[in-house]
Biopython code that builds the backbone (N, CA, C, O; Angstrom):
import numpy as np
from Bio.PDB.StructureBuilder import StructureBuilder

atoms = [
    (1, "MET", "N", (28.310, 14.598, 27.771)),
    (1, "MET", "CA", (27.017, 15.254, 27.709)),
    (1, "MET", "C", (25.923, 14.209, 27.861)),
    (1, "MET", "O", (26.122, 13.033, 27.553)),
    (2, "ASN", "N", (24.800, 14.640, 28.327)),
    (2, "ASN", "CA", (23.639, 13.791, 28.513)),
    (2, "ASN", "C", (23.103, 13.352, 27.151)),
    (2, "ASN", "O", (22.848, 14.188, 26.285)),
    (3, "ASN", "N", (22.933, 12.048, 26.961)),
    (3, "ASN", "CA", (22.505, 11.491, 25.688)),
    (3, "ASN", "C", (21.124, 11.997, 25.258)),
    (3, "ASN", "O", (20.922, 12.295, 24.081)),
    (4, "LEU", "N", (20.175, 12.100, 26.189)),
    (4, "LEU", "CA", (18.845, 12.583, 25.837)),
    (4, "LEU", "C", (18.907, 14.046, 25.407)),
    (4, "LEU", "O", (18.207, 14.446, 24.477)),
    (5, "LEU", "N", (19.720, 14.833, 26.059)),
    (5, "LEU", "CA", (19.839, 16.239, 25.668)),
    (5, "LEU", "C", (20.407, 16.349, 24.248)),
    (5, "LEU", "O", (20.001, 17.230, 23.490)),
    (6, "LEU", "N", (21.328, 15.476, 23.890)),
    (6, "LEU", "CA", (21.838, 15.461, 22.521)),
    (6, "LEU", "C", (20.719, 15.165, 21.524)),
    (6, "LEU", "O", (20.642, 15.789, 20.465)),
    (7, "LYS", "N", (19.855, 14.213, 21.867)),
    (7, "LYS", "CA", (18.722, 13.876, 20.999)),
    (7, "LYS", "C", (17.752, 15.053, 20.891)),
    (7, "LYS", "O", (17.208, 15.319, 19.819)),
    (8, "ILE", "N", (17.539, 15.751, 21.998)),
    (8, "ILE", "CA", (16.650, 16.912, 21.990)),
    (8, "ILE", "C", (17.242, 18.016, 21.121)),
    (8, "ILE", "O", (16.515, 18.674, 20.377)),
    (9, "GLU", "N", (18.551, 18.225, 21.208)),
    (9, "GLU", "CA", (19.196, 19.226, 20.361)),
    (9, "GLU", "C", (19.003, 18.891, 18.884)),
    (9, "GLU", "O", (18.706, 19.772, 18.078)),
    (10, "GLU", "N", (19.171, 17.635, 18.536)),
    (10, "GLU", "CA", (18.977, 17.214, 17.144)),
    (10, "GLU", "C", (17.516, 17.413, 16.724)),
    (10, "GLU", "O", (17.242, 17.860, 15.610)),
    (11, "TYR", "N", (16.590, 17.082, 17.611)),
    (11, "TYR", "CA", (15.159, 17.249, 17.338)),
    (11, "TYR", "C", (14.834, 18.715, 17.047)),
    (11, "TYR", "O", (14.111, 19.014, 16.097)),
    (12, "THR", "N", (15.364, 19.627, 17.861)),
    (12, "THR", "CA", (15.051, 21.047, 17.643)),
    (12, "THR", "C", (15.750, 21.601, 16.414)),
    (12, "THR", "O", (15.285, 22.574, 15.821)),
    (13, "LYS", "N", (16.858, 20.994, 16.028)),
    (13, "LYS", "CA", (17.531, 21.402, 14.791)),
    (13, "LYS", "C", (16.653, 21.038, 13.590)),
    (13, "LYS", "O", (16.534, 21.807, 12.636)),
    (14, "GLU", "N", (16.050, 19.866, 13.655)),
    (14, "GLU", "CA", (15.193, 19.386, 12.571)),
    (14, "GLU", "C", (13.789, 19.990, 12.620)),
    (14, "GLU", "O", (13.070, 19.958, 11.622)),
    (15, "ASN", "N", (13.393, 20.537, 13.761)),
    (15, "ASN", "CA", (12.053, 21.101, 13.961)),
    (15, "ASN", "C", (12.168, 22.505, 14.565)),
    (15, "ASN", "O", (11.867, 22.692, 15.744)),
    (16, "PRO", "N", (12.595, 23.485, 13.778)),
    (16, "PRO", "CA", (12.848, 24.827, 14.328)),
    (16, "PRO", "C", (11.593, 25.561, 14.796)),
    (16, "PRO", "O", (11.693, 26.635, 15.389)),
    (17, "GLN", "N", (10.430, 25.002, 14.541)),
    (17, "GLN", "CA", (9.192, 25.626, 15.009)),
    (17, "GLN", "C", (8.944, 25.354, 16.497)),
    (17, "GLN", "O", (8.046, 25.943, 17.099)),
    (18, "TRP", "N", (9.751, 24.453, 17.090)),
    (18, "TRP", "CA", (9.609, 24.095, 18.498)),
    (18, "TRP", "C", (10.858, 24.466, 19.281)),
    (18, "TRP", "O", (11.952, 24.585, 18.730)),
    (19, "LEU", "N", (10.664, 24.644, 20.568)),
    (19, "LEU", "CA", (11.778, 24.724, 21.500)),
    (19, "LEU", "C", (11.432, 23.852, 22.684)),
    (19, "LEU", "O", (10.265, 23.564, 22.946)),
    (20, "VAL", "N", (12.453, 23.440, 23.388)),
    (20, "VAL", "CA", (12.274, 22.503, 24.497)),
    (20, "VAL", "C", (12.905, 23.098, 25.745)),
    (20, "VAL", "O", (14.020, 23.619, 25.710)),
    (21, "ILE", "N", (12.178, 23.012, 26.837)),
    (21, "ILE", "CA", (12.727, 23.393, 28.137)),
    (21, "ILE", "C", (12.839, 22.121, 28.972)),
    (21, "ILE", "O", (11.860, 21.406, 29.189)),
    (22, "VAL", "N", (14.055, 21.863, 29.430)),
    (22, "VAL", "CA", (14.365, 20.677, 30.213)),
    (22, "VAL", "C", (14.603, 21.107, 31.655)),
    (22, "VAL", "O", (15.367, 22.033, 31.922)),
    (23, "LYS", "N", (13.945, 20.428, 32.566)),
    (23, "LYS", "CA", (14.232, 20.612, 33.991)),
    (23, "LYS", "C", (15.084, 19.419, 34.402)),
    (23, "LYS", "O", (14.724, 18.266, 34.164)),
    (24, "ALA", "N", (16.221, 19.717, 35.025)),
    (24, "ALA", "CA", (17.184, 18.667, 35.353)),
    (24, "ALA", "C", (17.792, 18.919, 36.719)),
    (24, "ALA", "O", (17.582, 19.962, 37.337)),
    (25, "GLU", "N", (18.552, 17.935, 37.170)),
    (25, "GLU", "CA", (19.290, 18.054, 38.423)),
    (25, "GLU", "C", (20.706, 17.557, 38.182)),
    (25, "GLU", "O", (20.924, 16.516, 37.561)),
    (26, "GLU", "N", (21.657, 18.326, 38.687)),
    (26, "GLU", "CA", (23.060, 17.932, 38.572)),
    (26, "GLU", "C", (23.798, 18.420, 39.806)),
    (26, "GLU", "O", (23.729, 19.597, 40.160)),
    (27, "ASN", "N", (24.499, 17.511, 40.453)),
    (27, "ASN", "CA", (25.253, 17.836, 41.673)),
    (27, "ASN", "C", (24.397, 18.534, 42.722)),
    (27, "ASN", "O", (24.853, 19.471, 43.378)),
    (28, "GLY", "N", (23.158, 18.078, 42.881)),
    (28, "GLY", "CA", (22.254, 18.635, 43.879)),
    (28, "GLY", "C", (21.634, 19.968, 43.511)),
    (28, "GLY", "O", (20.909, 20.551, 44.317)),
    (29, "GLN", "N", (21.902, 20.464, 42.313)),
    (29, "GLN", "CA", (21.331, 21.746, 41.877)),
    (29, "GLN", "C", (20.258, 21.513, 40.827)),
    (29, "GLN", "O", (20.407, 20.674, 39.939)),
    (30, "ASN", "N", (19.164, 22.276, 40.945)),
    (30, "ASN", "CA", (18.119, 22.236, 39.935)),
    (30, "ASN", "C", (18.502, 23.143, 38.775)),
    (30, "ASN", "O", (18.958, 24.268, 38.979)),
    (31, "LEU", "N", (18.315, 22.654, 37.573)),
    (31, "LEU", "CA", (18.665, 23.397, 36.365)),
    (31, "LEU", "C", (17.463, 23.485, 35.436)),
    (31, "LEU", "O", (16.611, 22.597, 35.415)),
    (32, "GLU", "N", (17.406, 24.559, 34.676)),
    (32, "GLU", "CA", (16.477, 24.672, 33.562)),
    (32, "GLU", "C", (17.306, 24.976, 32.335)),
    (32, "GLU", "O", (18.135, 25.885, 32.329)),
    (33, "ILE", "N", (17.065, 24.194, 31.294)),
    (33, "ILE", "CA", (17.838, 24.318, 30.062)),
    (33, "ILE", "C", (16.874, 24.500, 28.906)),
    (33, "ILE", "O", (15.923, 23.734, 28.755)),
    (34, "MET", "N", (17.121, 25.520, 28.086)),
    (34, "MET", "CA", (16.314, 25.735, 26.890)),
    (34, "MET", "C", (17.112, 25.269, 25.684)),
    (34, "MET", "O", (18.292, 25.589, 25.539)),
    (35, "THR", "N", (16.446, 24.502, 24.815)),
    (35, "THR", "CA", (17.076, 24.026, 23.591)),
    (35, "THR", "C", (16.265, 24.518, 22.402)),
    (35, "THR", "O", (15.053, 24.311, 22.332)),
    (36, "PHE", "N", (16.955, 25.176, 21.463)),
    (36, "PHE", "CA", (16.311, 25.754, 20.280)),
    (36, "PHE", "C", (17.279, 25.677, 19.117)),
    (36, "PHE", "O", (18.437, 26.080, 19.232)),
    (37, "ARG", "N", (16.805, 25.165, 18.011)),
    (37, "ARG", "CA", (17.596, 25.049, 16.777)),
    (37, "ARG", "C", (18.944, 24.367, 16.996)),
    (37, "ARG", "O", (19.962, 24.752, 16.421)),
    (38, "GLY", "N", (18.915, 23.345, 17.846)),
    (38, "GLY", "CA", (20.105, 22.536, 18.046)),
    (38, "GLY", "C", (21.072, 23.010, 19.102)),
    (38, "GLY", "O", (22.113, 22.382, 19.300)),
    (39, "PHE", "N", (20.768, 24.093, 19.789)),
    (39, "PHE", "CA", (21.664, 24.625, 20.815)),
    (39, "PHE", "C", (20.957, 24.691, 22.159)),
    (39, "PHE", "O", (19.775, 25.023, 22.238)),
    (40, "SER", "N", (21.692, 24.371, 23.209)),
    (40, "SER", "CA", (21.155, 24.409, 24.568)),
    (40, "SER", "C", (21.796, 25.538, 25.348)),
    (40, "SER", "O", (22.990, 25.806, 25.216)),
    (41, "SER", "N", (20.980, 26.201, 26.170)),
    (41, "SER", "CA", (21.440, 27.284, 27.046)),
    (41, "SER", "C", (20.814, 27.105, 28.408)),
    (41, "SER", "O", (19.655, 26.706, 28.522)),
    (42, "SER", "N", (21.576, 27.398, 29.434)),
    (42, "SER", "CA", (21.059, 27.331, 30.796)),
    (42, "SER", "C", (20.211, 28.562, 31.084)),
    (42, "SER", "O", (20.614, 29.690, 30.797)),
    (43, "LEU", "N", (19.041, 28.332, 31.652)),
    (43, "LEU", "CA", (18.186, 29.444, 32.086)),
    (43, "LEU", "C", (18.415, 29.773, 33.555)),
    (43, "LEU", "O", (17.934, 30.793, 34.047)),
    (44, "THR", "N", (19.149, 28.912, 34.257)),
    (44, "THR", "CA", (19.341, 29.102, 35.695)),
    (44, "THR", "C", (20.785, 29.389, 36.079)),
    (44, "THR", "O", (21.095, 29.526, 37.263)),
    (45, "GLY", "N", (21.652, 29.478, 35.112)),
    (45, "GLY", "CA", (23.051, 29.754, 35.395)),
    (45, "GLY", "C", (23.765, 30.167, 34.122)),
    (45, "GLY", "O", (23.144, 30.393, 33.084)),
    (46, "ALA", "N", (25.051, 30.257, 34.223)),
    (46, "ALA", "CA", (25.848, 30.672, 33.068)),
    (46, "ALA", "C", (25.948, 29.539, 32.051)),
    (46, "ALA", "O", (25.964, 28.361, 32.406)),
    (47, "THR", "N", (26.012, 29.921, 30.791)),
    (47, "THR", "CA", (26.239, 28.979, 29.698)),
    (47, "THR", "C", (27.600, 29.285, 29.112)),
    (47, "THR", "O", (27.915, 30.438, 28.817)),
    (48, "GLU", "N", (28.402, 28.252, 28.946)),
    (48, "GLU", "CA", (29.728, 28.434, 28.362)),
    (48, "GLU", "C", (29.605, 29.001, 26.957)),
    (48, "GLU", "O", (28.654, 28.699, 26.235)),
    (49, "TYR", "N", (30.560, 29.815, 26.581)),
    (49, "TYR", "CA", (30.572, 30.420, 25.246)),
    (49, "TYR", "C", (30.776, 29.367, 24.166)),
    (49, "TYR", "O", (30.234, 29.491, 23.068)),
    (50, "ASP", "N", (31.550, 28.336, 24.468)),
    (50, "ASP", "CA", (31.848, 27.269, 23.511)),
    (50, "ASP", "C", (30.661, 26.311, 23.420)),
    (50, "ASP", "O", (30.358, 25.632, 24.401)),
    (51, "PRO", "N", (29.973, 26.234, 22.267)),
    (51, "PRO", "CA", (28.802, 25.356, 22.152)),
    (51, "PRO", "C", (29.147, 23.871, 22.229)),
    (51, "PRO", "O", (28.247, 23.043, 22.373)),
    (52, "ASP", "N", (30.426, 23.515, 22.137)),
    (52, "ASP", "CA", (30.828, 22.121, 22.255)),
    (52, "ASP", "C", (30.918, 21.657, 23.708)),
    (52, "ASP", "O", (31.009, 20.457, 23.968)),
    (53, "LEU", "N", (30.894, 22.590, 24.650)),
    (53, "LEU", "CA", (30.916, 22.229, 26.068)),
    (53, "LEU", "C", (29.493, 21.932, 26.523)),
    (53, "LEU", "O", (28.578, 22.705, 26.237)),
    (54, "PRO", "N", (29.298, 20.824, 27.226)),
    (54, "PRO", "CA", (27.941, 20.424, 27.594)),
    (54, "PRO", "C", (27.305, 21.338, 28.649)),
    (54, "PRO", "O", (27.968, 21.808, 29.574)),
    (55, "VAL", "N", (26.021, 21.569, 28.481)),
    (55, "VAL", "CA", (25.246, 22.320, 29.480)),
    (55, "VAL", "C", (24.861, 21.386, 30.624)),
    (55, "VAL", "O", (24.728, 21.810, 31.772)),
    (56, "LEU", "N", (24.685, 20.105, 30.289)),
    (56, "LEU", "CA", (24.332, 19.081, 31.274)),
    (56, "LEU", "C", (25.262, 17.887, 31.049)),
    (56, "LEU", "O", (25.325, 17.339, 29.949)),
    (57, "SER", "N", (25.974, 17.494, 32.089)),
    (57, "SER", "CA", (26.913, 16.381, 31.951)),
    (57, "SER", "C", (26.174, 15.049, 31.888)),
    (57, "SER", "O", (24.961, 14.986, 32.083)),
    (58, "SER", "N", (26.907, 14.013, 31.621)),
    (58, "SER", "CA", (26.310, 12.676, 31.542)),
    (58, "SER", "C", (25.776, 12.214, 32.895)),
    (58, "SER", "O", (24.944, 11.308, 32.949)),
    (59, "SER", "N", (26.238, 12.821, 33.986)),
    (59, "SER", "CA", (25.727, 12.458, 35.309)),
    (59, "SER", "C", (24.473, 13.251, 35.685)),
    (59, "SER", "O", (23.840, 12.960, 36.700)),
    (60, "GLY", "N", (24.111, 14.249, 34.875)),
    (60, "GLY", "CA", (22.895, 15.021, 35.127)),
    (60, "GLY", "C", (21.654, 14.185, 34.874)),
    (60, "GLY", "O", (21.649, 13.303, 34.015)),
    (61, "ILE", "N", (20.611, 14.465, 35.622)),
    (61, "ILE", "CA", (19.358, 13.716, 35.519)),
    (61, "ILE", "C", (18.272, 14.641, 34.996)),
    (61, "ILE", "O", (17.988, 15.675, 35.601)),
    (62, "ILE", "N", (17.669, 14.277, 33.883)),
    (62, "ILE", "CA", (16.550, 15.051, 33.339)),
    (62, "ILE", "C", (15.291, 14.629, 34.085)),
    (62, "ILE", "O", (14.952, 13.446, 34.132)),
    (63, "LEU", "N", (14.599, 15.609, 34.670)),
    (63, "LEU", "CA", (13.413, 15.340, 35.469)),
    (63, "LEU", "C", (12.134, 15.473, 34.653)),
    (63, "LEU", "O", (11.233, 14.643, 34.769)),
    (64, "SER", "N", (12.051, 16.518, 33.824)),
    (64, "SER", "CA", (10.860, 16.715, 32.996)),
    (64, "SER", "C", (11.218, 17.531, 31.767)),
    (64, "SER", "O", (12.254, 18.194, 31.711)),
    (65, "VAL", "N", (10.326, 17.462, 30.782)),
    (65, "VAL", "CA", (10.546, 18.120, 29.503)),
    (65, "VAL", "C", (9.266, 18.844, 29.092)),
    (65, "VAL", "O", (8.172, 18.286, 29.178)),
    (66, "ASP", "N", (9.412, 20.102, 28.642)),
    (66, "ASP", "CA", (8.294, 20.882, 28.107)),
    (66, "ASP", "C", (8.579, 21.182, 26.642)),
    (66, "ASP", "O", (9.709, 21.509, 26.280)),
    (67, "LEU", "N", (7.564, 21.071, 25.803)),
    (67, "LEU", "CA", (7.670, 21.416, 24.393)),
    (67, "LEU", "C", (6.857, 22.680, 24.166)),
    (67, "LEU", "O", (5.690, 22.752, 24.552)),
    (68, "LEU", "N", (7.476, 23.679, 23.538)),
    (68, "LEU", "CA", (6.821, 24.959, 23.300)),
    (68, "LEU", "C", (6.934, 25.347, 21.839)),
    (68, "LEU", "O", (7.800, 24.863, 21.111)),
    (69, "GLN", "N", (6.042, 26.227, 21.431)),
    (69, "GLN", "CA", (6.109, 26.777, 20.080)),
    (69, "GLN", "C", (7.122, 27.917, 20.066)),
    (69, "GLN", "O", (7.149, 28.746, 20.976)),
    (70, "ALA", "N", (7.946, 27.950, 19.035)),
    (70, "ALA", "CA", (8.903, 29.044, 18.856)),
    (70, "ALA", "C", (8.238, 30.155, 18.053)),
    (70, "ALA", "O", (7.316, 29.874, 17.287)),
    (71, "PRO", "N", (8.655, 31.368, 18.195)),
    (71, "PRO", "CA", (9.707, 31.849, 19.083)),
    (71, "PRO", "C", (9.218, 31.922, 20.529)),
    (71, "PRO", "O", (8.023, 32.045, 20.797)),
    (72, "TYR", "N", (10.170, 31.844, 21.439)),
    (72, "TYR", "CA", (9.865, 31.855, 22.864)),
    (72, "TYR", "C", (9.533, 33.262, 23.325)),
    (72, "TYR", "O", (10.277, 34.210, 23.072)),
    (73, "ASN", "N", (8.411, 33.377, 24.000)),
    (73, "ASN", "CA", (8.003, 34.636, 24.609)),
    (73, "ASN", "C", (7.851, 34.372, 26.104)),
    (73, "ASN", "O", (6.874, 33.740, 26.508)),
    (74, "PRO", "N", (8.782, 34.833, 26.939)),
    (74, "PRO", "CA", (8.718, 34.525, 28.366)),
    (74, "PRO", "C", (7.481, 35.088, 29.057)),
    (74, "PRO", "O", (7.077, 34.591, 30.108)),
    (75, "VAL", "N", (6.881, 36.118, 28.477)),
    (75, "VAL", "CA", (5.669, 36.695, 29.064)),
    (75, "VAL", "C", (4.449, 35.824, 28.761)),
    (75, "VAL", "O", (3.534, 35.721, 29.577)),
    (76, "ASN", "N", (4.444, 35.202, 27.585)),
    (76, "ASN", "CA", (3.310, 34.379, 27.176)),
    (76, "ASN", "C", (3.812, 33.143, 26.430)),
    (76, "ASN", "O", (3.629, 33.042, 25.217)),
    (77, "PRO", "N", (4.444, 32.198, 27.141)),
    (77, "PRO", "CA", (4.948, 31.003, 26.468)),
    (77, "PRO", "C", (3.799, 30.144, 25.941)),
    (77, "PRO", "O", (2.774, 29.986, 26.605)),
    (78, "LEU", "N", (3.981, 29.596, 24.750)),
    (78, "LEU", "CA", (2.959, 28.756, 24.122)),
    (78, "LEU", "C", (3.353, 27.288, 24.266)),
    (78, "LEU", "O", (4.074, 26.734, 23.436)),
    (79, "TYR", "N", (2.860, 26.671, 25.343)),
    (79, "TYR", "CA", (3.190, 25.276, 25.623)),
    (79, "TYR", "C", (2.377, 24.350, 24.726)),
    (79, "TYR", "O", (1.170, 24.528, 24.567)),
    (80, "ILE", "N", (3.044, 23.368, 24.146)),
    (80, "ILE", "CA", (2.394, 22.306, 23.398)),
    (80, "ILE", "C", (2.183, 21.117, 24.332)),
    (80, "ILE", "O", (1.100, 20.533, 24.372)),
    (81, "GLU", "N", (3.215, 20.767, 25.074)),
    (81, "GLU", "CA", (3.182, 19.711, 26.094)),
    (81, "GLU", "C", (4.000, 20.195, 27.287)),
    (81, "GLU", "O", (5.015, 20.872, 27.125)),
    (82, "GLN", "N", (3.538, 19.835, 28.498)),
    (82, "GLN", "CA", (4.236, 20.256, 29.709)),
    (82, "GLN", "C", (4.455, 19.077, 30.637)),
    (82, "GLN", "O", (3.653, 18.145, 30.689)),
    (83, "ASN", "N", (5.556, 19.138, 31.367)),
    (83, "ASN", "CA", (5.868, 18.167, 32.421)),
    (83, "ASN", "C", (5.867, 16.722, 31.938)),
    (83, "ASN", "O", (5.400, 15.826, 32.641)),
    (84, "LEU", "N", (6.392, 16.501, 30.732)),
    (84, "LEU", "CA", (6.546, 15.137, 30.253)),
    (84, "LEU", "C", (7.745, 14.495, 30.944)),
    (84, "LEU", "O", (8.749, 15.158, 31.206)),
    (85, "THR", "N", (7.635, 13.222, 31.232)),
    (85, "THR", "CA", (8.816, 12.506, 31.726)),
    (85, "THR", "C", (9.771, 12.352, 30.545)),
    (85, "THR", "O", (9.351, 12.442, 29.392)),
    (86, "PRO", "N", (11.038, 12.124, 30.824)),
    (86, "PRO", "CA", (11.965, 11.891, 29.715)),
    (86, "PRO", "C", (11.502, 10.745, 28.809)),
    (86, "PRO", "O", (11.621, 10.838, 27.587)),
    (87, "ALA", "N", (10.976, 9.665, 29.400)),
    (87, "ALA", "CA", (10.503, 8.524, 28.610)),
    (87, "ALA", "C", (9.314, 8.917, 27.735)),
    (87, "ALA", "O", (9.240, 8.492, 26.582)),
    (88, "GLN", "N", (8.386, 9.715, 28.255)),
    (88, "GLN", "CA", (7.242, 10.173, 27.467)),
    (88, "GLN", "C", (7.704, 11.025, 26.293)),
    (88, "GLN", "O", (7.225, 10.849, 25.173)),
    (89, "PHE", "N", (8.630, 11.946, 26.540)),
    (89, "PHE", "CA", (9.106, 12.803, 25.464)),
    (89, "PHE", "C", (9.794, 11.967, 24.394)),
    (89, "PHE", "O", (9.567, 12.157, 23.199)),
    (90, "GLU", "N", (10.630, 11.046, 24.834)),
    (90, "GLU", "CA", (11.347, 10.207, 23.881)),
    (90, "GLU", "C", (10.368, 9.373, 23.050)),
    (90, "GLU", "O", (10.526, 9.267, 21.834)),
    (91, "ALA", "N", (9.372, 8.790, 23.687)),
    (91, "ALA", "CA", (8.410, 7.933, 22.977)),
    (91, "ALA", "C", (7.541, 8.747, 22.010)),
    (91, "ALA", "O", (7.242, 8.285, 20.909)),
    (92, "ASN", "N", (7.135, 9.954, 22.418)),
    (92, "ASN", "CA", (6.200, 10.743, 21.614)),
    (92, "ASN", "C", (6.865, 11.583, 20.526)),
    (92, "ASN", "O", (6.247, 11.869, 19.501)),
    (93, "PHE", "N", (8.105, 11.975, 20.739)),
    (93, "PHE", "CA", (8.717, 12.943, 19.817)),
    (93, "PHE", "C", (10.039, 12.483, 19.205)),
    (93, "PHE", "O", (10.445, 13.013, 18.171)),
    (94, "LEU", "N", (10.707, 11.530, 19.804)),
    (94, "LEU", "CA", (12.029, 11.161, 19.316)),
    (94, "LEU", "C", (12.073, 9.781, 18.671)),
    (94, "LEU", "O", (13.134, 9.341, 18.228)),
    (95, "SER", "N", (10.960, 9.110, 18.614)),
    (95, "SER", "CA", (10.977, 7.751, 18.036)),
    (95, "SER", "C", (10.706, 7.759, 16.555)),
    (95, "SER", "O", (10.687, 6.702, 15.925)),
]
sb = StructureBuilder()
sb.init_structure("model")
sb.init_model(0)
sb.init_chain("A")
sb.init_seg("    ")
for serial, (resi, resn, name, xyz) in enumerate(atoms, 1):
    if name == "N":
        sb.init_residue(resn, " ", resi, " ")
    sb.init_atom(name, np.array(xyz, "f"), 0.0, 1.0, " ", f" {name:<3s}", serial, name[0])
structure = sb.get_structure()
């Protein structure tokens, strides 16, 4: 599994008032992954039933990260930060 995604899962477990949407690329495909309360789900494809199976492999590349207020409302999402680079998210929220 992608190390940054693991850190994001831990962050959302400790901060249930937030959710994170990750835009990534894996095997030439664009992915969107939502992480909430320590669990990640694919918004662009199927998510395995087993939560121990990674949504993004270690070869996946995280392109950007959005931080939103929970609960998620797809009609009116409440963005706190948008289009952060992985380094920006890590420096601002995971350090």
